[in-house]
TORKOL-4160 file (C-alpha; in steps of 0.2 Angstrom, whole numbers, padded with zeros to 4 digits, m for minus):
394
<pt num="1" X="0264" Y="m0335" Z="0173"/>
<pt num="2" X="0253" Y="m0338" Z="0158"/>
<pt num="3" X="0258" Y="m0328" Z="0143"/>
<pt num="4" X="0252" Y="m0327" Z="0125"/>
<pt num="5" X="0260" Y="m0321" Z="0110"/>
<pt num="6" X="0254" Y="m0308" Z="0098"/>
<pt num="7" X="0266" Y="m0308" Z="0084"/>
<pt num="8" X="0265" Y="m0307" Z="0065"/>
<pt num="9" X="0282" Y="m0303" Z="0062"/>
<pt num="10" X="0288" Y="m0303" Z="0044"/>
<pt num="11" X="0295" Y="m0320" Z="0038"/>
<pt num="12" X="0311" Y="m0323" Z="0028"/>
<pt num="13" X="0306" Y="m0313" Z="0013"/>
<pt num="14" X="0308" Y="m0295" Z="0020"/>
<pt num="15" X="0324" Y="m0298" Z="0028"/>
<pt num="16" X="0327" Y="m0279" Z="0032"/>
<pt num="17" X="0317" Y="m0269" Z="0019"/>
<pt num="18" X="0320" Y="m0251" Z="0016"/>
<pt num="19" X="0325" Y="m0246" Z="0034"/>
<pt num="20" X="0340" Y="m0257" Z="0035"/>
<pt num="21" X="0350" Y="m0272" Z="0029"/>
<pt num="22" X="0363" Y="m0284" Z="0036"/>
<pt num="23" X="0379" Y="m0292" Z="0029"/>
<pt num="24" X="0369" Y="m0305" Z="0020"/>
<pt num="25" X="0358" Y="m0292" Z="0012"/>
<pt num="26" X="0371" Y="m0280" Z="0006"/>
<pt num="27" X="0371" Y="m0287" Z="m0012"/>
<pt num="28" X="0352" Y="m0286" Z="m0013"/>
<pt num="29" X="0349" Y="m0269" Z="m0005"/>
<pt num="30" X="0349" Y="m0259" Z="m0021"/>
<pt num="31" X="0337" Y="m0272" Z="m0029"/>
<pt num="32" X="0326" Y="m0272" Z="m0014"/>
<pt num="33" X="0324" Y="m0253" Z="m0013"/>
<pt num="34" X="0319" Y="m0252" Z="m0032"/>
<pt num="35" X="0307" Y="m0267" Z="m0031"/>
<pt num="36" X="0298" Y="m0261" Z="m0015"/>
<pt num="37" X="0307" Y="m0274" Z="m0005"/>
<pt num="38" X="0296" Y="m0288" Z="m0012"/>
<pt num="39" X="0307" Y="m0303" Z="m0016"/>
<pt num="40" X="0293" Y="m0316" Z="m0016"/>
<pt num="41" X="0287" Y="m0330" Z="m0026"/>
<pt num="42" X="0293" Y="m0337" Z="m0043"/>
<pt num="43" X="0300" Y="m0321" Z="m0050"/>
<pt num="44" X="0317" Y="m0326" Z="m0043"/>
<pt num="45" X="0328" Y="m0341" Z="m0046"/>
<pt num="46" X="0327" Y="m0349" Z="m0028"/>
<pt num="47" X="0337" Y="m0365" Z="m0024"/>
<pt num="48" X="0328" Y="m0381" Z="m0029"/>
<pt num="49" X="0317" Y="m0389" Z="m0016"/>
<pt num="50" X="0326" Y="m0402" Z="m0006"/>
<pt num="51" X="0321" Y="m0420" Z="m0009"/>
<pt num="52" X="0315" Y="m0430" Z="0006"/>
<pt num="53" X="0307" Y="m0447" Z="0011"/>
<pt num="54" X="0289" Y="m0444" Z="0017"/>
<pt num="55" X="0286" Y="m0448" Z="0035"/>
<pt num="56" X="0270" Y="m0438" Z="0038"/>
<pt num="57" X="0256" Y="m0428" Z="0029"/>
<pt num="58" X="0251" Y="m0411" Z="0026"/>
<pt num="59" X="0233" Y="m0411" Z="0020"/>
<pt num="60" X="0223" Y="m0396" Z="0014"/>
<pt num="61" X="0207" Y="m0394" Z="0025"/>
<pt num="62" X="0200" Y="m0378" Z="0017"/>
<pt num="63" X="0206" Y="m0362" Z="0008"/>
<pt num="64" X="0199" Y="m0345" Z="0004"/>
<pt num="65" X="0205" Y="m0331" Z="m0007"/>
<pt num="66" X="0207" Y="m0313" Z="0000"/>
<pt num="67" X="0216" Y="m0297" Z="m0007"/>
<pt num="68" X="0234" Y="m0298" Z="m0005"/>
<pt num="69" X="0249" Y="m0285" Z="m0007"/>
<pt num="70" X="0268" Y="m0286" Z="m0009"/>
<pt num="71" X="0269" Y="m0272" Z="0004"/>
<pt num="72" X="0256" Y="m0274" Z="0017"/>
<pt num="73" X="0252" Y="m0291" Z="0025"/>
<pt num="74" X="0237" Y="m0293" Z="0036"/>
<pt num="75" X="0238" Y="m0310" Z="0046"/>
<pt num="76" X="0225" Y="m0322" Z="0052"/>
<pt num="77" X="0220" Y="m0322" Z="0071"/>
<pt num="78" X="0215" Y="m0338" Z="0078"/>
<pt num="79" X="0201" Y="m0340" Z="0091"/>
<pt num="80" X="0199" Y="m0356" Z="0100"/>
<pt num="81" X="0201" Y="m0373" Z="0091"/>
<pt num="82" X="0191" Y="m0369" Z="0075"/>
<pt num="83" X="0189" Y="m0351" Z="0072"/>
<pt num="84" X="0200" Y="m0339" Z="0062"/>
<pt num="85" X="0197" Y="m0320" Z="0058"/>
<pt num="86" X="0205" Y="m0315" Z="0041"/>
<pt num="87" X="0208" Y="m0298" Z="0033"/>
<pt num="88" X="0213" Y="m0293" Z="0015"/>
<pt num="89" X="0222" Y="m0277" Z="0011"/>
<pt num="90" X="0206" Y="m0270" Z="0003"/>
<pt num="91" X="0197" Y="m0269" Z="0020"/>
<pt num="92" X="0187" Y="m0285" Z="0019"/>
<pt num="93" X="0187" Y="m0294" Z="0036"/>
<pt num="94" X="0178" Y="m0311" Z="0039"/>
<pt num="95" X="0177" Y="m0324" Z="0052"/>
<pt num="96" X="0177" Y="m0343" Z="0047"/>
<pt num="97" X="0173" Y="m0357" Z="0058"/>
<pt num="98" X="0179" Y="m0374" Z="0051"/>
<pt num="99" X="0181" Y="m0365" Z="0035"/>
<pt num="100" X="0163" Y="m0359" Z="0034"/>
<pt num="101" X="0160" Y="m0340" Z="0034"/>
<pt num="102" X="0151" Y="m0334" Z="0049"/>
<pt num="103" X="0152" Y="m0315" Z="0045"/>
<pt num="104" X="0160" Y="m0304" Z="0033"/>
<pt num="105" X="0163" Y="m0285" Z="0034"/>
<pt num="106" X="0169" Y="m0273" Z="0020"/>
<pt num="107" X="0177" Y="m0258" Z="0029"/>
<pt num="108" X="0181" Y="m0250" Z="0012"/>
<pt num="109" X="0198" Y="m0244" Z="0018"/>
<pt num="110" X="0215" Y="m0252" Z="0013"/>
<pt num="111" X="0223" Y="m0261" Z="0028"/>
<pt num="112" X="0241" Y="m0261" Z="0033"/>
<pt num="113" X="0240" Y="m0273" Z="0048"/>
<pt num="114" X="0229" Y="m0285" Z="0058"/>
<pt num="115" X="0221" Y="m0295" Z="0063"/>
<pt num="116" X="0224" Y="m0294" Z="0082"/>
<pt num="117" X="0211" Y="m0303" Z="0093"/>
<pt num="118" X="0208" Y="m0309" Z="0111"/>
<pt num="119" X="0192" Y="m0318" Z="0106"/>
<pt num="120" X="0181" Y="m0303" Z="0110"/>
<pt num="121" X="0188" Y="m0289" Z="0099"/>
<pt num="122" X="0196" Y="m0291" Z="0082"/>
<pt num="123" X="0207" Y="m0276" Z="0078"/>
<pt num="124" X="0214" Y="m0270" Z="0061"/>
<pt num="125" X="0224" Y="m0255" Z="0056"/>
<pt num="126" X="0221" Y="m0245" Z="0040"/>
<pt num="127" X="0235" Y="m0238" Z="0029"/>
<pt num="128" X="0230" Y="m0221" Z="0035"/>
<pt num="129" X="0235" Y="m0226" Z="0053"/>
<pt num="130" X="0218" Y="m0229" Z="0060"/>
<pt num="131" X="0214" Y="m0243" Z="0072"/>
<pt num="132" X="0197" Y="m0251" Z="0069"/>
<pt num="133" X="0189" Y="m0263" Z="0082"/>
<pt num="134" X="0176" Y="m0276" Z="0078"/>
<pt num="135" X="0166" Y="m0287" Z="0088"/>
<pt num="136" X="0174" Y="m0304" Z="0086"/>
<pt num="137" X="0157" Y="m0313" Z="0087"/>
<pt num="138" X="0147" Y="m0304" Z="0074"/>
<pt num="139" X="0159" Y="m0291" Z="0065"/>
<pt num="140" X="0149" Y="m0276" Z="0072"/>
<pt num="141" X="0161" Y="m0261" Z="0073"/>
<pt num="142" X="0164" Y="m0256" Z="0091"/>
<pt num="143" X="0176" Y="m0241" Z="0089"/>
<pt num="144" X="0189" Y="m0232" Z="0078"/>
<pt num="145" X="0205" Y="m0224" Z="0085"/>
<pt num="146" X="0218" Y="m0213" Z="0077"/>
<pt num="147" X="0236" Y="m0219" Z="0078"/>
<pt num="148" X="0244" Y="m0206" Z="0066"/>
<pt num="149" X="0258" Y="m0217" Z="0060"/>
<pt num="150" X="0262" Y="m0232" Z="0049"/>
<pt num="151" X="0258" Y="m0248" Z="0057"/>
<pt num="152" X="0265" Y="m0265" Z="0051"/>
<pt num="153" X="0263" Y="m0275" Z="0067"/>
<pt num="154" X="0247" Y="m0284" Z="0072"/>
<pt num="155" X="0239" Y="m0276" Z="0087"/>
<pt num="156" X="0241" Y="m0285" Z="0104"/>
<pt num="157" X="0223" Y="m0286" Z="0111"/>
<pt num="158" X="0220" Y="m0289" Z="0130"/>
<pt num="159" X="0207" Y="m0285" Z="0142"/>
<pt num="160" X="0217" Y="m0270" Z="0149"/>
<pt num="161" X="0224" Y="m0262" Z="0132"/>
<pt num="162" X="0224" Y="m0264" Z="0114"/>
<pt num="163" X="0242" Y="m0261" Z="0110"/>
<pt num="164" X="0247" Y="m0254" Z="0093"/>
<pt num="165" X="0266" Y="m0253" Z="0088"/>
<pt num="166" X="0270" Y="m0240" Z="0074"/>
<pt num="167" X="0284" Y="m0243" Z="0062"/>
<pt num="168" X="0294" Y="m0229" Z="0071"/>
<pt num="169" X="0294" Y="m0240" Z="0087"/>
<pt num="170" X="0281" Y="m0230" Z="0096"/>
<pt num="171" X="0269" Y="m0241" Z="0106"/>
<pt num="172" X="0251" Y="m0235" Z="0109"/>
<pt num="173" X="0239" Y="m0241" Z="0122"/>
<pt num="174" X="0220" Y="m0239" Z="0118"/>
<pt num="175" X="0205" Y="m0244" Z="0129"/>
<pt num="176" X="0197" Y="m0260" Z="0123"/>
<pt num="177" X="0180" Y="m0253" Z="0128"/>
<pt num="178" X="0180" Y="m0237" Z="0118"/>
<pt num="179" X="0196" Y="m0234" Z="0109"/>
<pt num="180" X="0202" Y="m0220" Z="0120"/>
<pt num="181" X="0221" Y="m0218" Z="0119"/>
<pt num="182" X="0227" Y="m0221" Z="0137"/>
<pt num="183" X="0246" Y="m0220" Z="0134"/>
<pt num="184" X="0261" Y="m0219" Z="0122"/>
<pt num="185" X="0278" Y="m0228" Z="0125"/>
<pt num="186" X="0293" Y="m0221" Z="0116"/>
<pt num="187" X="0312" Y="m0224" Z="0117"/>
<pt num="188" X="0327" Y="m0218" Z="0107"/>
<pt num="189" X="0330" Y="m0229" Z="0092"/>
<pt num="190" X="0345" Y="m0230" Z="0080"/>
<pt num="191" X="0346" Y="m0221" Z="0064"/>
<pt num="192" X="0344" Y="m0237" Z="0054"/>
<pt num="193" X="0333" Y="m0252" Z="0058"/>
<pt num="194" X="0325" Y="m0267" Z="0050"/>
<pt num="195" X="0307" Y="m0264" Z="0043"/>
<pt num="196" X="0299" Y="m0278" Z="0052"/>
<pt num="197" X="0283" Y="m0280" Z="0063"/>
<pt num="198" X="0289" Y="m0285" Z="0080"/>
<pt num="199" X="0277" Y="m0294" Z="0091"/>
<pt num="200" X="0272" Y="m0293" Z="0109"/>
<pt num="201" X="0271" Y="m0306" Z="0123"/>
<pt num="202" X="0257" Y="m0302" Z="0135"/>
<pt num="203" X="0253" Y="m0308" Z="0153"/>
<pt num="204" X="0238" Y="m0299" Z="0161"/>
<pt num="205" X="0245" Y="m0282" Z="0164"/>
<pt num="206" X="0262" Y="m0284" Z="0156"/>
<pt num="207" X="0268" Y="m0284" Z="0138"/>
<pt num="208" X="0286" Y="m0289" Z="0133"/>
<pt num="209" X="0293" Y="m0283" Z="0116"/>
<pt num="210" X="0309" Y="m0280" Z="0107"/>
<pt num="211" X="0317" Y="m0265" Z="0100"/>
<pt num="212" X="0330" Y="m0259" Z="0088"/>
<pt num="213" X="0347" Y="m0258" Z="0096"/>
<pt num="214" X="0345" Y="m0276" Z="0104"/>
<pt num="215" X="0334" Y="m0271" Z="0119"/>
<pt num="216" X="0319" Y="m0281" Z="0126"/>
<pt num="217" X="0307" Y="m0271" Z="0137"/>
<pt num="218" X="0292" Y="m0275" Z="0148"/>
<pt num="219" X="0278" Y="m0262" Z="0148"/>
<pt num="220" X="0264" Y="m0260" Z="0160"/>
<pt num="221" X="0249" Y="m0261" Z="0149"/>
<pt num="222" X="0238" Y="m0251" Z="0161"/>
<pt num="223" X="0249" Y="m0235" Z="0160"/>
<pt num="224" X="0263" Y="m0238" Z="0147"/>
<pt num="225" X="0277" Y="m0237" Z="0160"/>
<pt num="226" X="0293" Y="m0247" Z="0157"/>
<pt num="227" X="0295" Y="m0260" Z="0171"/>
<pt num="228" X="0312" Y="m0267" Z="0165"/>
<pt num="229" X="0324" Y="m0267" Z="0151"/>
<pt num="230" X="0336" Y="m0281" Z="0146"/>
<pt num="231" X="0350" Y="m0281" Z="0133"/>
<pt num="232" X="0348" Y="m0296" Z="0120"/>
<pt num="233" X="0362" Y="m0290" Z="0109"/>
<pt num="234" X="0374" Y="m0275" Z="0107"/>
<pt num="235" X="0377" Y="m0266" Z="0091"/>
<pt num="236" X="0394" Y="m0270" Z="0083"/>
<pt num="237" X="0404" Y="m0263" Z="0069"/>
<pt num="238" X="0408" Y="m0246" Z="0062"/>
<pt num="239" X="0394" Y="m0242" Z="0049"/>
<pt num="240" X="0376" Y="m0240" Z="0052"/>
<pt num="241" X="0372" Y="m0256" Z="0042"/>
<pt num="242" X="0385" Y="m0266" Z="0053"/>
<pt num="243" X="0377" Y="m0259" Z="0069"/>
<pt num="244" X="0360" Y="m0265" Z="0066"/>
<pt num="245" X="0356" Y="m0277" Z="0080"/>
<pt num="246" X="0337" Y="m0277" Z="0081"/>
<pt num="247" X="0326" Y="m0289" Z="0091"/>
<pt num="248" X="0315" Y="m0298" Z="0079"/>
<pt num="249" X="0299" Y="m0308" Z="0081"/>
<pt num="250" X="0291" Y="m0310" Z="0098"/>
<pt num="251" X="0300" Y="m0314" Z="0115"/>
<pt num="252" X="0295" Y="m0332" Z="0121"/>
<pt num="253" X="0293" Y="m0339" Z="0139"/>
<pt num="254" X="0302" Y="m0356" Z="0140"/>
<pt num="255" X="0300" Y="m0363" Z="0158"/>
<pt num="256" X="0307" Y="m0349" Z="0169"/>
<pt num="257" X="0317" Y="m0341" Z="0155"/>
<pt num="258" X="0311" Y="m0327" Z="0144"/>
<pt num="259" X="0321" Y="m0328" Z="0127"/>
<pt num="260" X="0323" Y="m0317" Z="0112"/>
<pt num="261" X="0334" Y="m0316" Z="0096"/>
<pt num="262" X="0342" Y="m0301" Z="0087"/>
<pt num="263" X="0347" Y="m0299" Z="0069"/>
<pt num="264" X="0366" Y="m0298" Z="0068"/>
<pt num="265" X="0366" Y="m0301" Z="0086"/>
<pt num="266" X="0363" Y="m0317" Z="0097"/>
<pt num="267" X="0349" Y="m0327" Z="0105"/>
<pt num="268" X="0348" Y="m0325" Z="0123"/>
<pt num="269" X="0338" Y="m0332" Z="0138"/>
<pt num="270" X="0335" Y="m0323" Z="0154"/>
<pt num="271" X="0328" Y="m0328" Z="0171"/>
<pt num="272" X="0311" Y="m0321" Z="0171"/>
<pt num="273" X="0311" Y="m0319" Z="0190"/>
<pt num="274" X="0327" Y="m0308" Z="0191"/>
<pt num="275" X="0332" Y="m0303" Z="0173"/>
<pt num="276" X="0349" Y="m0312" Z="0175"/>
<pt num="277" X="0357" Y="m0319" Z="0159"/>
<pt num="278" X="0355" Y="m0338" Z="0159"/>
<pt num="279" X="0363" Y="m0342" Z="0142"/>
<pt num="280" X="0367" Y="m0334" Z="0125"/>
<pt num="281" X="0372" Y="m0340" Z="0108"/>
<pt num="282" X="0379" Y="m0330" Z="0094"/>
<pt num="283" X="0366" Y="m0334" Z="0081"/>
<pt num="284" X="0358" Y="m0321" Z="0070"/>
<pt num="285" X="0340" Y="m0321" Z="0064"/>
<pt num="286" X="0329" Y="m0310" Z="0054"/>
<pt num="287" X="0312" Y="m0319" Z="0058"/>
<pt num="288" X="0312" Y="m0324" Z="0076"/>
<pt num="289" X="0310" Y="m0339" Z="0087"/>
<pt num="290" X="0297" Y="m0350" Z="0095"/>
<pt num="291" X="0297" Y="m0363" Z="0109"/>
<pt num="292" X="0288" Y="m0379" Z="0115"/>
<pt num="293" X="0294" Y="m0375" Z="0133"/>
<pt num="294" X="0309" Y="m0387" Z="0133"/>
<pt num="295" X="0317" Y="m0381" Z="0117"/>
<pt num="296" X="0320" Y="m0365" Z="0107"/>
<pt num="297" X="0317" Y="m0366" Z="0088"/>
<pt num="298" X="0324" Y="m0352" Z="0077"/>
<pt num="299" X="0328" Y="m0349" Z="0059"/>
<pt num="300" X="0345" Y="m0341" Z="0057"/>
<pt num="301" X="0350" Y="m0328" Z="0043"/>
<pt num="302" X="0357" Y="m0342" Z="0032"/>
<pt num="303" X="0340" Y="m0351" Z="0032"/>
<pt num="304" X="0345" Y="m0365" Z="0044"/>
<pt num="305" X="0331" Y="m0371" Z="0056"/>
<pt num="306" X="0340" Y="m0374" Z="0073"/>
<pt num="307" X="0334" Y="m0382" Z="0089"/>
<pt num="308" X="0342" Y="m0377" Z="0105"/>
<pt num="309" X="0340" Y="m0383" Z="0123"/>
<pt num="310" X="0329" Y="m0370" Z="0132"/>
<pt num="311" X="0338" Y="m0372" Z="0148"/>
<pt num="312" X="0356" Y="m0372" Z="0143"/>
<pt num="313" X="0357" Y="m0366" Z="0124"/>
<pt num="314" X="0365" Y="m0382" Z="0119"/>
<pt num="315" X="0362" Y="m0387" Z="0101"/>
<pt num="316" X="0350" Y="m0401" Z="0098"/>
<pt num="317" X="0348" Y="m0402" Z="0079"/>
<pt num="318" X="0351" Y="m0391" Z="0064"/>
<pt num="319" X="0341" Y="m0392" Z="0047"/>
<pt num="320" X="0350" Y="m0383" Z="0033"/>
<pt num="321" X="0344" Y="m0391" Z="0017"/>
<pt num="322" X="0332" Y="m0376" Z="0014"/>
<pt num="323" X="0347" Y="m0364" Z="0013"/>
<pt num="324" X="0343" Y="m0349" Z="0002"/>
<pt num="325" X="0325" Y="m0351" Z="0002"/>
<pt num="326" X="0320" Y="m0337" Z="0014"/>
<pt num="327" X="0314" Y="m0348" Z="0027"/>
<pt num="328" X="0301" Y="m0341" Z="0040"/>
<pt num="329" X="0300" Y="m0342" Z="0058"/>
<pt num="330" X="0296" Y="m0360" Z="0065"/>
<pt num="331" X="0280" Y="m0365" Z="0072"/>
<pt num="332" X="0278" Y="m0380" Z="0084"/>
<pt num="333" X="0263" Y="m0391" Z="0080"/>
<pt num="334" X="0262" Y="m0407" Z="0090"/>
<pt num="335" X="0276" Y="m0418" Z="0086"/>
<pt num="336" X="0282" Y="m0407" Z="0071"/>
<pt num="337" X="0290" Y="m0390" Z="0067"/>
<pt num="338" X="0283" Y="m0381" Z="0052"/>
<pt num="339" X="0291" Y="m0367" Z="0042"/>
<pt num="340" X="0287" Y="m0358" Z="0026"/>
<pt num="341" X="0298" Y="m0352" Z="0012"/>
<pt num="342" X="0299" Y="m0339" Z="m0002"/>
<pt num="343" X="0288" Y="m0349" Z="m0014"/>
<pt num="344" X="0275" Y="m0352" Z="m0001"/>
<pt num="345" X="0279" Y="m0370" Z="0002"/>
<pt num="346" X="0276" Y="m0376" Z="0020"/>
<pt num="347" X="0289" Y="m0389" Z="0026"/>
<pt num="348" X="0286" Y="m0400" Z="0040"/>
<pt num="349" X="0301" Y="m0406" Z="0051"/>
<pt num="350" X="0301" Y="m0420" Z="0065"/>
<pt num="351" X="0302" Y="m0411" Z="0081"/>
<pt num="352" X="0314" Y="m0423" Z="0089"/>
<pt num="353" X="0328" Y="m0423" Z="0075"/>
<pt num="354" X="0323" Y="m0410" Z="0062"/>
<pt num="355" X="0321" Y="m0422" Z="0048"/>
<pt num="356" X="0311" Y="m0416" Z="0033"/>
<pt num="357" X="0295" Y="m0427" Z="0032"/>
<pt num="358" X="0282" Y="m0418" Z="0023"/>
<pt num="359" X="0279" Y="m0403" Z="0012"/>
<pt num="360" X="0263" Y="m0394" Z="0005"/>
<pt num="361" X="0261" Y="m0381" Z="m0009"/>
<pt num="362" X="0250" Y="m0366" Z="m0009"/>
<pt num="363" X="0250" Y="m0352" Z="m0022"/>
<pt num="364" X="0268" Y="m0349" Z="m0025"/>
<pt num="365" X="0267" Y="m0330" Z="m0020"/>
<pt num="366" X="0277" Y="m0331" Z="m0004"/>
<pt num="367" X="0272" Y="m0331" Z="0014"/>
<pt num="368" X="0274" Y="m0314" Z="0022"/>
<pt num="369" X="0267" Y="m0318" Z="0040"/>
<pt num="370" X="0271" Y="m0332" Z="0052"/>
<pt num="371" X="0262" Y="m0348" Z="0052"/>
<pt num="372" X="0247" Y="m0349" Z="0064"/>
<pt num="373" X="0242" Y="m0364" Z="0074"/>
<pt num="374" X="0223" Y="m0368" Z="0072"/>
<pt num="375" X="0219" Y="m0382" Z="0084"/>
<pt num="376" X="0232" Y="m0395" Z="0089"/>
<pt num="377" X="0235" Y="m0402" Z="0072"/>
<pt num="378" X="0231" Y="m0388" Z="0060"/>
<pt num="379" X="0240" Y="m0373" Z="0053"/>
<pt num="380" X="0234" Y="m0358" Z="0044"/>
<pt num="381" X="0245" Y="m0350" Z="0031"/>
<pt num="382" X="0241" Y="m0333" Z="0023"/>
<pt num="383" X="0251" Y="m0329" Z="0007"/>
<pt num="384" X="0257" Y="m0313" Z="m0001"/>
<pt num="385" X="0243" Y="m0314" Z="m0014"/>
<pt num="386" X="0230" Y="m0316" Z="m0001"/>
<pt num="387" X="0227" Y="m0334" Z="m0001"/>
<pt num="388" X="0223" Y="m0343" Z="0015"/>
<pt num="389" X="0226" Y="m0361" Z="0017"/>
<pt num="390" X="0223" Y="m0372" Z="0032"/>
<pt num="391" X="0232" Y="m0389" Z="0032"/>
<pt num="392" X="0230" Y="m0404" Z="0044"/>
<pt num="393" X="0247" Y="m0411" Z="0050"/>
<pt num="394" X="0247" Y="m0430" Z="0053"/>
């Protein structure tokens, strides 16, 4: 089955803001609440950057500046091999092809999430809880739809439904043709949960996403009905903080296995045909995982980047030299694995052994959304301050 990921889940800097925190976060919880949960950039004493022997290059292809925010983080949507649709928190949305502006629209409304796109529609969410759909080709507004709740997650845009997930874990399905609300999916949630933007894996009429409490659910995109539910992790402990076991990031399909990871839980892979557990490992992550089909790559809560065999869960390699630097979710790009950190550096690791071989600097403000692949050898990075940097890896 052919699936695509719609995910802009928060990277290592949010780690459980406002709605929850885990064992690693307890000493920082009071500071995070007072500071609006923004622990980015150079205002903290992060561990020093690790030294390395260069073995590859990350070269800047182009960059642009949009409006950023320490709280809300719109993310780029990649279309094809050269185009990207960008949004600033002030409501400016633009499309760039090979770095050249193709169109620009000012919605004059502050945004909380976006951009979600299937190449035809580009959807953003306002801080007032309204979804706005634009024509991806020319930026013409197509429709608006009321969500009525805070949205942090990027919408999943398909030909069947535009799926919007609210911060309270309700999932809304809107018609891509006219914005008509088609359905709402809701399930019970724990009293305390991570404040993250969980993504959705889509395949034709099915969307798979994770929830607080360690559950992964498949939803029928045509009517919002639940098709199946799997347990990635079970809450443990006696306090609400200890019992946070939220699925983070976007589930991935690796061969016949569908895999996900939970904070204070485990990484688990299930047979996509029958839902049986294939393997699991007690590894906690606050940012999620990715795959190249044969391996699973994830960042654990101690900021180690880990590679596991996708079929068995066996360890392949572990890169722990960036510990304490709030490392984001990995991105596989050709023969490399890329991650960002709290000071908006992008580090490049060799995919076969995890060795650090290149690093690039952006604007120092932090990277609050996952890295996005742009063509086979390019990566798009959007920072907290709104800078967008596109690098070529070679």
